[in-house]
N, C-alpha and C positions, 0 to 999 in steps of 0.2 A: 859516787861509790868510792870508798876508801881504798887506797892502793899503797903499795910499798911493802917493806918487810913487816913481820909481825911486830917488832919493836917500834917501828915507825907508826904503824896503825894504832898501837896502844898510846903512843905519845900524842898523835894527832887528835885522838878522841879523848885525851886527858883521862884515860880509863885507869890504867894500873890494875894490879891484881886485886886491890881492895874493892874497886868499882865492879870488876868482873864478878866478885863474890856477891856484891849487892845485887847485880843484875840477876844472878842465879836465884837469889832469895825472892826477888820481885817476880821472876818468871814462875817460880814454884807457887808463890802466893796467887798469882794471876791464874795459873793453870788449874788450881783447885776450884776456882769459882767461875771459870770461863765456860761459856756454852760450847766451846771447842774441846773441852776436856775429853779424853778418850772414854768411850762408853762400851759396855759389853754388848756383843751381838745377841740376838734372841736365841740363835742356835749356832752350832759349830760352823764357822765360815770356811768356804773353800778359797776365797780371795780376801785380801786385806786392803787392796787399793785398785784403782782403775786408771788406765791410760786410754783415752778416746782419740782415735785418729779420724778426724772429720774431713770428708772429701766434699766440700761445699759445691753444690751445683747438680750432683747426681750422676756418678759414673754409670755406664751401661753394663748391667749384669750379664747380658747375653754376649758381651764382647770381652768379659773379664773372667768370671767364675762360674757361669751357667751356660755351657754350650748347647746349642739347639740345632741338631742336624736337619730337622724339618725345614728350617729356614733356608738351608742350602738347596733343598729340593724345590721349595716354593718361592724362591727368590723372584721378586718382581710381580708376583701374582697379587690380585686384590685381597684385602684383609677379609678373611672368611668368618669372622666372629663379631659379636656385638662389642663395640668399644664403650668403655666408660667415659666419664667426663675428661676431655683432653684440653690441654693448654692452648694448642694451636690447631684448631679443627680445620682451618682452611688449607693447611699445608700437608694434609694426610696423603701419602702416596702408597705404593705397593709394599709388600713385605720386603725386608732387606736382610740378607745374610750377614754374618759377621765378616768384616774384612781381615780378621786375624785368625790364625790357626790355633787350635788347642792341642796340648799334649798332656799325657798323664805323668805325674811326678811322685816320687817317694814310694814307700812301701804301701801307702794308702791308695795310690793310683788316682788321686784327685786331679781332675783336669783343670789346667790354668792356661789362659791365653798367652800368646807371645808378648803381650803388653807388659807382663810382670815376670820376667825370667828369674829375678832374684827372690821375690816373694815365693815363687814356685819351689825354691830349694828349702823353704820352711814349711811346706804344705803338710807335713806330718805333725805339725804343731797346731794346725788350724782346725777350727770347728766352723765349717762353712754353712751358714743359714741361708738357704735359697728361697725361703717362703715368707719374706718380710712383707707386711701390708701396712699402709698408712692411709690417712683420710685427706691429706692436703694435696691438691693438684698444683698449686702455686708454691713458690719457694718460701714466701713469708709464713704461710700457714703450716707448711710441712716442717720447716725449721723449728718453729715453736712447739709443734707436737713432739718432734724427736727429742727436743731438749727439756720440755716441761710437761709433756703428757697431754696438753690441750692446744688447740690452734686458734682459739678465738678470744682468749682472756689472758691477762697477765697472771702467771702462776709461778711458784718456785721451780727452779731448774733441778734436773736430776742430781747434779753435784751438790746442790744445797740440801736436798732431801737426804742424801747419803751422809753429809756432815751432821745433820740433825740426828740421824740414827746412830752414828758411830763416833762423832767427834773426829779429832785428828791426833796423830801420834807425835807431832812436833809443834809445841806451842810457840816456837820462834819463827815459824813460816806459816803462810796462809794454808788452810786445809784444802782449798779448791782454787786451782790456778788455770786460767785459760790463756794459751800462748797465741799471739797474733790473731785474735778473734775478728770476725767480720763485724763491721758496724752497720751493715744493711740487713734486710730480711729479719727484722726483729731486734737487731743490735743487742744492747745490753739485757734485754728481756730474756735472751737465751742463756744468760749466766746469773740472772737475778735471783735473790732469795725471796722476793715478793713479800708476803705476809709472815714468812719465817724470820727469825732473828737476823739482823743485818750482818752478824759475824759469819753467816752461812753463805753469803753471796760470793761469787767467783771474783778472783783478783785478776784483772787483765794485765798481760805483759805485752806492751805495744799494741798494735792493731794490724789488720791485714794489709793496709796500704803503706806500712813502714818497712824500711830495709833493716836487716838485722844489725848492720853497723850502727844505725841510730839507736836501736834498742839496747845494744851492748854498752853504749856510753852511759845510759841511764835507764836500766830496765824498770826501776820503780822511782821516778823522779821525786815523788813525795816523801821518799825515805831519807833524802840527804839532810845532814844536820844543819846546813845553811849557816856555817860559821860558828855555831854554838859548841861549847864543850859538852861532854856527856853529863857532867854535874849540872850545868845550866839548863840543859834540855830536860833533865829529870825534875829540876825545880820548877821550870816553866810548865811542864806537863802536869805536875802535881797540882799547881795552882789552877790551871784550866780545868782539870778533872774535878777538882773540889767544887768549882762553880757549876760545872756540868751536872754533877750528881745532885747538888742542891736544887738546880733548876728542874732536873728530872723528877725528883721527889715531889716538887711542887706541881708537877704536871702529870701525875699518875704514871710515873716511869715511862715517859714517851719512848717507844721502841726505836725510833730513828735516832734519838739522842743517845740512848743506850748503845746502839750500834756504833756511833761515832766515838763514844768513850772506849769501847772495846778496840776499835780500829786504831786509835791513837796509842793505846798500850801495846798493841801488836807491832805497830810501826817502830816503836822504841826498841822492843826486843829484837826485831828483825835486823837491826843495824850490825849486830855481831855475826849472825849466821847467813843472812841473805847474800852479802857480797861474795862469800866463798861458794855458795851454792850456784851462783850464776857465772862463776869464773871457769870457763871451759878450757882455758889455757893450761890447766893442770892435767888435762887428759893426755894420754900417750899418743904418739903419732899413729900407732896402729889402731887405736880406738877412733881417732879422728878420721882415718881412712875407712874404717868399718862403716861409719855413718856418712861417708861420701862428702866430707867437708872440703875435700881437695878439688871439687868441681863446682863451677859456677852454676851448672844446671841443678845440682842436688844440694848445694850448700844451705839454702834457706830451710828446706824441710828437714835436712839432716841436723841442722842446729836445733830445730824444735824438738826432734826426737831425742837427741842427746841430752838436752835440757830436761825433757820429760823424765828420762831415766835418772838423772841426778836429783831431781826433785822427789821422785817416787822413793828412791832409796833413802832419802832424808825424812821420810814420814809424811809427805803430802798425800792426802787421801785420794784426790781426784785431779788429774791433769788432762787437759784437752789441747791437742795440736790441730790447727786448722790449715788445710790447703784450700785457700779461698781466693776468690770465687771463680773457679776455673773449669768445672766439669759440665757446664750447661751447654752441650753441643747440639743446638738446633740446626746448625750447619757446620761444615768442616769437621765432621766426626773423626776421620782418619788422622788429619793433621793435628788436631788439638788433643784428642785422647792420647795419641802417641807422645806428644810433648808433656802432657800432664803426668802420664804414667812414668815417664823417664825422670821426672822431678821427685817422685816419691818412692819408686821401687827399691832402690838401693838403701835409702835411709830406713824404710820400714823393715826390710830384711835385717839390716844392721841392728836395729832396736831389738827385734825378736831374738837374734843370736846373742846379743850382749846380755839381755835379761836372763837368757837361759844359762849362759856361762857363769853368771853371778848367782845362780839359784834364786833369782827373783821372779822368773816367769811362773814358777810353781804357785805363788800366791799373788801375782799381779794379773789382773784381767785386762787384756788388750782388746779393744774393740775397733774395728774398721768399718766405715760405712758412711752413708749420706742420708739426705732427707727423702730420697726416692731413687728409682732406677730410670730406665728409658725404654721407649716402645720398640716392638719388633718390626714396625713399619718405618719407612723413611719419611722424614719431614723435609720437604723440598727435595733436592737432589742427593744430599749427602749428610743428613742430620737425623736425629731421633728426638721425639717429644718426651715429656715427663710421663713416668709410669709409677704410681704409688700402689698398684694392685698386685704386684708380685716382683720382688727384687731381692738382691743379695746383700747381706752383711756378713762379716765373719768375726769370730772371737778366738783368742788364743790364751793359754795359761789359765790361772785363776779357777781351776777345777772343772773346766769344760773338757769334753772328749776330744783328744787330739786326732788328727787325720780322719775327720768324720764329716759327713754331709748330712744336714738336717733339713727336712722339708723339700718341696719341689714345686716348680711352676709347670704350667701346661706345655704342650709340645712347641708352642711359639714363644714361651717365656714372658707371657703377659699377665696371667692370673696365677696366684698361689693356689695350689690344689691339694697339697699334702702337708700336714702339720703346719697350717697357717700360723705365722707368728706376727700378730698385730703389734704395733709399737707398745701398747699397754702390756702385752705379754713379754716383750723384750725387757721393759722396765721391771716388771715383776721378777723376771728371771735374773737380771743383774742384781737386784736387791737380795734375792735368795742366795746367790753365790757369795754375797758379802755377809750372810748370816742374818738377814733382816726379812721380816714378814711384811709384804707390801700392804696387807690388810690391817696390820697393827701400826704401821708407821703413818700416823695421822696427826693432823693439827687442826684444832678448832678455831674457826675464823668466821666472823659475820653470821654466827648462828648455826653453822654446820661443820661437819668434819670433812677435811680435805685430805687427799693423798696423791702421790705421784701418778698412780694408775686410775685416778678418778673413781668410777664405779665399775671398772672392768679389770681385766688382767688375769691371766693364768700362768703359773710357773711352768716353763717348758723343761721338765725334768729329764726329757730325752737327750738334752745336751750335756747333762752332768756326767762327769767321768766316774 
């Protein structure tokens, strides 16, 4: 990453103002022909961009945003209903009440457990969807379905479909960035563009097993100039691209090669803007404290959330932050859910408040959730099993109803029984908020038309403000 004063940076890159002008011309020329060029939505959008806060592993809805008084009454009793397919059938015990108390917050009076005291202060901005439904009982299948719409095949991810439909507002940064993604449970398939253009794939920043100090040194190691001046880089790139294009033409415009050509051009353009976008040192002390960067407990996810805001305000269309892989509490629910919530509570509240103060929440759709929830019965002595049949996600900003609860689960928090929102419906709704029709956002591949919502999906207009 280039460092130093502006004059030093220009000197080191052998840029000068003439080359900056050349880069502007190159960027404009590339933007006009790029698959990432901005595209008009089908109808008036409520949101322009998405920040997805992914809680990998599956937080328990009945311990966070969906209180169930019935479980207090029936604590310890046998499960009185038919169970769906479970991940750990041998460990099924009696019903288990939440170890945490719930209180109502804000003018909306939405209940939030004591696990999230800071997010609770933002409850009047949340649209809490308590009726999510998925099909995957194991993490691998559930992650793929959440991110791509299907759980058994390699398909384009949600961020990739959004880029195909809308392009991106900044040609000098990737349109889809995933911060510290997990390399397990599908790995890169969760941010792949699959059979869509390679330019639509997600750009990973580090991985879940890396410390942020490592990532900050080289957030995009392939971006470094490796000792070449900018003029030499441009000359080298032009020669390589000339050979690439000739080869592509001889091979019926091979999509993988076309994607590499686009990626190399983007990498060259990014050298001016990316270092500044990733430089969090320019943020005020008050902002850094808002995101809880002053605590070791919260610094990791706070860094992700602040980076997401910086990327979003610079025109990146889809940013994902991953708290991974921590929420899978088959045992030690109290200990580990408490720890996990403490790591993300302040940063998420800081993000919502910061977006709102900058008037970005209005057209930024923030989504919080995971691949599934957890069961109302105990697994072992103090854990909960996977539950894809009725769980909670929430949205904020981006044209959704603030201070609103959508849908409901049964008295035990196991099945969605009111306004069920399948993952296909969630995807259709997200696309609609962005001004896209999920039925028309299609791509023909291998003799059939594909879309993010497969052959299903209904827009949940009840969440629209």
